[in-house]
C-alpha positions in Angstrom: 327.1 179.5 41.2 328.5 181.3 38.2 331.5 179.0 38.2 335.1 179.1 39.5 337.4 181.8 38.2 340.8 183.2 39.0 339.1 186.6 39.2 336.6 185.3 41.8 336.4 187.0 45.2 334.7 185.6 48.2 333.6 187.0 51.6 331.7 185.7 54.5 329.9 187.9 57.0 328.4 186.7 60.4 325.0 187.7 61.6 323.4 187.2 65.0 319.9 186.9 63.5 318.2 183.7 62.4 318.8 182.3 58.9 315.2 183.0 58.0 315.5 186.7 59.0 318.8 187.1 57.1 317.5 185.3 54.0 314.5 187.7 53.9 316.9 190.7 54.1 319.2 189.1 51.4 316.2 188.8 49.0 315.3 192.5 49.6 318.9 193.9 49.5 319.2 194.2 45.6 316.2 196.6 45.7 318.5 199.1 47.3 321.3 198.7 44.9 320.2 200.1 41.5 322.9 198.5 39.4 322.0 194.9 40.6 319.5 192.8 38.9 318.4 189.4 40.2 319.1 186.5 37.8 317.8 183.6 39.9 316.6 182.7 43.4 316.8 179.3 45.0 314.6 179.2 48.1 315.7 175.6 49.0 319.4 176.6 48.9 318.8 180.1 50.3 320.9 181.5 47.4 320.4 184.4 45.0 322.3 185.1 41.8 322.6 188.7 40.7 324.4 190.7 38.0 325.7 194.2 38.0 325.4 196.3 35.0 328.1 198.0 33.0 329.3 201.3 34.4 332.0 203.8 33.4 334.6 201.9 35.4 333.6 198.2 34.9 332.0 195.8 32.4 329.8 194.5 35.2 329.9 191.8 37.8 328.3 188.5 38.7 327.4 188.1 42.4 325.9 185.2 44.4 324.8 185.4 48.0 323.8 182.5 50.1 322.8 182.0 53.7 323.7 179.2 56.1 323.1 178.5 59.8 326.2 179.2 61.9 326.0 178.2 65.5 323.5 180.5 67.2 323.5 182.9 64.2 323.8 183.0 60.4 326.7 183.3 57.9 326.2 185.2 54.7 328.5 184.0 51.9 329.3 186.2 48.9 331.0 185.0 45.8 331.5 187.4 42.9 333.6 187.9 39.8 334.0 190.8 37.3 332.9 190.0 33.8 336.2 191.5 32.5 339.2 191.6 34.8 341.0 194.8 35.7 342.3 196.4 38.9 339.3 198.8 38.9 336.9 195.9 38.4 338.4 194.1 41.4 338.0 197.1 43.6 334.5 197.7 42.3 333.5 194.2 43.3 334.9 194.7 46.8 332.8 197.9 47.0 329.7 196.0 45.8 330.2 193.4 48.5 330.3 196.2 51.1 327.2 197.8 49.6 325.4 194.4 49.6 326.3 193.6 53.3 325.2 197.1 54.3 321.9 196.7 52.5 321.3 193.4 54.3 322.2 194.9 57.7 319.9 197.8 57.1 316.9 195.5 56.5 317.4 193.5 59.8 
């Protein structure tokens, strides 16, 4: 992970699909979000680190997504933090979480 921060936000999203199916969708999801670039992928941990670029409203974000089995389905865990904190950056990170989850769901 990028490390703990008071600016860090977390979210978990349940999926009914298998961990393997969700993990494949997670790896493809950044392709649909132009401002995200992949920094690292850990196949063994089913985790991907990404960074969002600077925009007119933020100095960028760090985002990590990981996949774990959860009963008969899968849990997608998101952890992110803005590179520079502001109210706008916090809202932008929440929007980025929404976009990422939508991109994963669209690939399943």
